[in-house]
N, C-alpha and C positions, 0 to 999 in steps of 0.2 A: 457428604459431596465428591461425585467421584467427578472427578475434571479430568483425569489418564483414560488417552487414547490411542492404543496399540493393535497388534493383529492377534490376541486373545479377545481384546471387548469386539473389537470388527465382527472377524468370525460369529462369533454367538449374537450380535443384535443385526450381520448379516442371515443367518438362519434362520432368523426369526421377523423380517422381513416375508425371507422367500418358503415363509412355513404359510403365509397371508394377511400378515397381521394386516392389518390399514390404520394407517397414522393422519392425524389433521391436518396437516402440512408436509409437502412434499417438496423439498426442495432442489431446484437440478443447480448443482453450480458452486462448487468450493472456492471461489474466491472473498474479497470482503463485502462485496455485498451478499455474494450469497450464505456465510457464515453472518453476517450483519439479521438477515430472514432470520436464521433457527433460532440466531440469539432472542431473536425478538419472540418470534409466534414462544418460542421454548418459557419464558418468561411470562407469558399468560397463562400461562399450565396449559399449552393445548401441545399434542405427541404430534412428533419431530424427527423428521427426517431427512437427512440429508446426503444425494446425493453427489459424487465427482467423480469423473472419470479421468484423471490423475492423480495430483496431489493438492494439498492445501494449497495454495494462491500459487497455483502453477502457469495460469496465464497472465490475463496484465495485471493484477494486482501487487508483481511482487517485480514489476520495470518499470515503477512511480520514477518520481523525485524524491520520496521519503517526505514531501514533505505536506507540512498539516496546514492550508494553508488559512488565508484569512480572508480573503475574496478582493485585494487591490483591484488582481486582472478583471474581476469583473464589472467592478466599480469604475475604471474606465472606461468598458464598453457601455456602461448608464446601465448597467443591471443591479440592480437597488437591492432587489427581493434578493437574488443569486448569493451579492456578495456578504450580507445581511445574513442569509441558514447559514457560510462557510464560515464569517464569524461565528456565530454558535453553536458552532458543532466545534469548530476549533477548542471553544473554550468549554464543552463539555470533555471533549479531550483528554485535555489539557491540566483539569480541575478534579473533574472525576471520576473518567473513566478509566483513564490509563494514563496516569502525570506517570509512573514507570515508564511508558515507555515514548516518554512524549520529548521534549528538551527546547527551553527555549534557545534558535536561532539567530543572533547577529549579521544583519545583511549589511552592506555594504555600498552604495554608491556612488564609485570614483567619479571626480570633476574633474576629467583631464583639458588638454587645451581643446577637444572636440567639442565639448559641451557647456553650450554656448549658455552663458546665463539668463536668458528666460526658460532656454528648458533645465537647468536647476533649477529654477522654481517652478515648473510645470510636474519637475517631478516631489520638489518637495511638495505643492500642495494635492498631491497624489499620497502621498504620505499623511500627513497631516488625515489627509481623508480616511485612511484606513486606521487610522490611530479612534476617528470618531466610534469607525464599526467596533472596535472592541469593546468604547466603554460600554458603548449601548449595549455588546452579550454580555455586558456584565464584568470581564476577565479581567483582572486586579493587574495598575501596572506593575507592580512589585513582580510578576511573572515576567509579563511582554513590557518593557518600560517606552517611554514614548521616542518618537520620533526625534533625530537633532540633529545640524549642523557639527561637522565636526573640521579639524582645523589640518591642514598637509600630513603635520606632523602627528597628531594621533592617528590619522590612517593609518599612516605605514605603521605603526605600533598595530594597528590592529590587524592589515594585509600587510608585512617586508616584503610581501615578495608582490606588491604593484613596483609600477615605474612610474621613479619620483619625477621624472624632466614630463615638465607641462603638471605636475601633480598640484590645483592650488586647494586639496579640501576633498571632504565625501559627504552624503548621508546615510546616515546609522540609522536601518532600522529593527524592527529585530518579529518575528514570524514563528510557528512552533515546529520543530524536524521531529520526525522519528525514526528509534532507535531504528527502525527496518520494519516496512510494512509487510512481510510477508510473515513476522514474529506480532504484527498484529490479527492477520488473518489465523495468524495457530490461537492468540488467544480466544480472543472471536468465540471458534471451533470448541477450545476447552470450555468454558465459561458457560455455552452450549450444553453442554457433554454432561458439564455437569447439573445441568434443569433439567436432563433427559434426553437429551436433543441426541437420536444417533447418527453418529457424522462417518461414512464409510465414503473411501476414495477408491476407487481404484471402481465406479463400481460407473460404466458404460449406461445413459439414457440414447437407445434409436428411435425411440418414440412415443411424444405425450400425449396424451387431454387431460379432459378435468379433473377426472380422479381415477386413472393411475397411469403409468410410465413401465414399457420394453425397455431390459437393460441386459446388462452382461454384466458376468462378473471376471472381469478381464482378468484377473487374479488363477482362474480355473477355466474358462470361455465357460463356463457354463450359466443360461437362461436364466430370466426369473424375470417378473412382473408385480412391480411394487404399487400398490393399492392407498389412494390419501382422500379424504374431501374434500384438499382444495391440494390444487400443482402449482409452484410458482418456478419459473422458470429464469434463473438469475445465469444463464450460460455467458454471459456479457460479449462478445465481438462473435461467440457460434452460437448467441441466441436465432437465429433465425431457420437456422439450421431443424431447427424443429418447431418452431411456428412460421408460416410460412408467411404470412400476414404481416411478418416483421421485418422493417427494411431496414438495415441500417449502412450507413458509407465510414467502415473503420478512416481512422487516423492514427499515422505512426509519431512516434516520440522516440528521440533515439540520444541515449548518453555517452557518453566519453568516462570510462574509468582512468583517472591518472595518479601518480603517487604525490602527496602532499606536500610532501618532504622538498619535491622542486617547486613546487609552488610558493613555500612558507606562507602559507594562507593562518593557520595557529587554528583557530576556532572558528572563523568572518565568515560569511559569505560575499560571493560579488555579484551585484543585481550588473547586465555590463548590455549597454544600447550594441541593436545590429544598427549595422553606418544604415543610413538611409529612412529607417523606420521611427515612427514614433513612439508607440506604443506595443515594440517586442524585443524584447529583452533574452542575452544566453547569460544560465546562473550557474555560479562558479560552488557548489556545495561541501563545503568538509565534514568526513563522517569520522567516529570515535576512535575507529579501526587505522587511522590514516590514511584511509583515502579519500579523494577528491571527485565527485561526478559529476561531469559539465553537460548540460543541457539548456535548452529541451526543443526539438523540434517542433511541428507540426502539417504532416502533411497528408493527404489524401491516400490512400494504399489501394490500390485492385489487384483486384484474381484469388485466387483460394486458400485462404485464411492458414496460417500453418502454425502448430502446436507452438514451435519458438519463433518468433521474427526476428531478423537479425538487422543490426542499422546499417544503414547504406554508407559507401567509401565516403559520398557525397559529403553527407550527415555531419559525418567524423570529420572530416576536411572544414568545413564551415564551424565545425562547435570549436575545434582549435582555431581557426582563427580568429572568431571572434574576440573569446577568452586571449587570447595573447595582445589582442590588439592595450590591456590593461598592466597587461604583466612586464616586470621587468627581463623576462626569459621568458622570449615565447615561444610554444611550445611543437612540436613536431611529431612527427607519425613514430616513431620511435620512441613517444613519451606516453605511447597509450599502451593500456595494461590487461585493456579491455573496453568491452564495449558491450550497451544492451537495447533494446528497443521494444519501445508496445506501443496494443492498437487499440485504442480509448471505440469501443463501441457507441458513437455518435446514430445517432435519428439519419434516413438522409435528407436533406432535404438542398434545394441549389445552392451554389459560395464557394467559398475558399475556405478548405477547414479551419482557418482559425475564426472564421466566421459562423458557424457550425454552434445551434448551441449548445452550454454545458449543462441547464436542467437535466436531470432524471424525468423519465417518465413511465408511466404504471397502464398497462395493456393487458385485453381479456380480450383472448383470443375468441370463434363461435365455439369450439369446443371446449370453450372453459376455463383454460391455460393464464395463468394470470402471468404476465413477463415484463421485465423491469429494465430497463435500458437507459445508457448516459447515464451523466451527474458523474461529480469525481470520487475521488479516496477521502476527503476530509467528510462530506457530507452520505454516506454509507449510511449511518445510523436512522436519518433523514429518509432516505431515500426505504428501508428495510423494513423502516415503522410504516409508509403507503404501502408496503408491500403486502406485508400481511392486513392490514385494513384493509383494502380494497380481496385478499381471498380469502378476509371471513366473510365478508358481505354479500361476493357470492357463490359462498358455500352453505349460507346457514349458520357456523361454528358457533358456539359460541364462549365471545371470549372478551375481558376487558379491555382499558387501552397500554398504550406502551407501555412499560417500564425501564426504558430503555434510559434513559435520559440522564438516570440516578444509581445505574444497578455498576458497579465496579468491574471489569475484568482480571479475570487469575492471575495473582500476585500484586494488583495494587495497591499502592500506598503511597502515604507523602515523601516528596522526595527529601525530607527532611529526616523521615525517620527509615530512610533506606540508605539514602549516604550516598554516596560517589564512586562504590565501585564498579569493576568492570559486569558481573556478573548481577551487578546487582541492576543497573540500567537495561539489561539482559532479559531478566526473572522476574524482579520486582522479589515481594517477599518466600520466594522459590527458590533465591540463592543457595539460600544454607544447603536445603535441598541437594541440588547440582553439587555443589562442594565437594559434602559430602559424600558420592558416587564414589569419586576418585578427583584427585588434584593432575594429576600424568597428567602433560602438555603433550597432545599428539598430532598438534597441527598449528603452528602460528600461536595464537596463544590460548585456542582451542585446547578446551582437555577431554579425558575420557571419559569427564560426567555430563560432559556435553553430551557427547553422543549417544552414551547412556542414557539422558534422561527421552532425546531425543526420540530414541526407541521405546522406551520405555511410556513415555506420556504422550506425547508429543505429534504421535501419527504416522511414524517415518518408517515405512515399511522398504527401504530400499537405500544402500550407498548413494543413493542422487537424490532422495529426499535430503537429505542431510549435507551435502554438499552444494547442493544450487536451494535449497529454501528453507532449512535449521537453522546452516552456517550462512552463508553464501560466498564462505568457498571457492564454487566456482565461476563470480565475477573476474575471475583475474583463474585465466590460460595456466601461468607457470604454478600460483601455489596450488593448482587444480592438478596437473602434474606430478607436483613434491609430495600431497597429500593423503592422494585418495588412497595410497594402499597401505597408510595407514589408518586413515577412517575404514576401509573395507573392512580391517581384519577386525575393529571393535564394534559394526554393527552389522561381521557374519558371526562372532558372539554369543552377541547378544538376543540377537531378535531367534534363535532356536527353543531358548527357553521361553517365550512366549508362545508361540502354536501349540 
């Protein structure tokens, strides 16, 4: 099973399609939904091609909070079905398909003086309801422990950066966290490739119908026609550009990136209530690399969809202000190392962005194109299954049921066997392969071996692919300016050997 993606494989497989090869399923879009669809279809024995205008995880999929949600937010809104689906999919990711890319995340709700006892009881009830979802999804408590109340002293031990004044304790719960969202997308794409899917980046589709798509190879400028028995549009916030009948109302979610040492959180995340609102929170999320992400906003976005959205200054100020309300050392603009924002592809409906449904929808256009929009990163697998089911029904292609509930992604193994090393947490069982390529440190902790692996096996075709989507150096502007030249030299030396 060849899971390697590289320039040589891309050239060969793109030539096959350009010469008229017809696939069962053509997937447009290389985010978590598109790569999930490619994997689902390939695992059923269908021939698959996925085309992406830029790079894997170029769009919304790399701008998430890096969480594998258990559905508590949806439960608070009374959406039991979506909450249960989220809890089930979280369990599948963490226990079967990608334990190497996920970890349990302790989350602390600090109880300062602004939180009334009634408010604390309300949150505690919600956390217990979330734990009921975990049990219903059969996720073991050994992985995600039950929620409990902690004393002020224990709260400070878990998160030393908390403001001690007025702290009377906290509510501790657990959810899932991704090592990195872009790495999940790459793993999905490579697992699909191992089952025969053609994964082709830098192929921009300009027009699509139920059985073909017009596209351009942006590396060469060559036009080509892609033929398939079924076409699935998984272009996210750009889905409406390909199918006029799809009406989206994008929502912008912003995050701020800060230094974890400044906050003094250790490995515990914080859930901070937004003053004056009952069910709205800011989350402070420590990462394995020492960074902390603070998010998340939810505002309707109007106007043309940019390739790379930016976090508005007002969002940055809001996130810093709310997070600071529970910290000993308030955060200011000088603490910001970077920021990022993503656009959620939500179906158009009246109301505020926060009120729009997070359910996914699978739509079939008059020309036969199957479009999937909405949903959440956590529920990508169910979205993919539903999209392939619709494509199979509409095209008459013969295929069995979805197999992805129990299909491990490349690199997957139990946490016990993998251990806790940095490379194991990023590459799983492939960590020894990465280490053997080179242990020369090139950028911070990142080695030349990781960069070579990105080019030879993970489909990176440029320096930007490496710094922005394989290593995430680009999240911090100072890192990018310091390390880009060194990364570039390794990438440029590796690419000619593959073309």
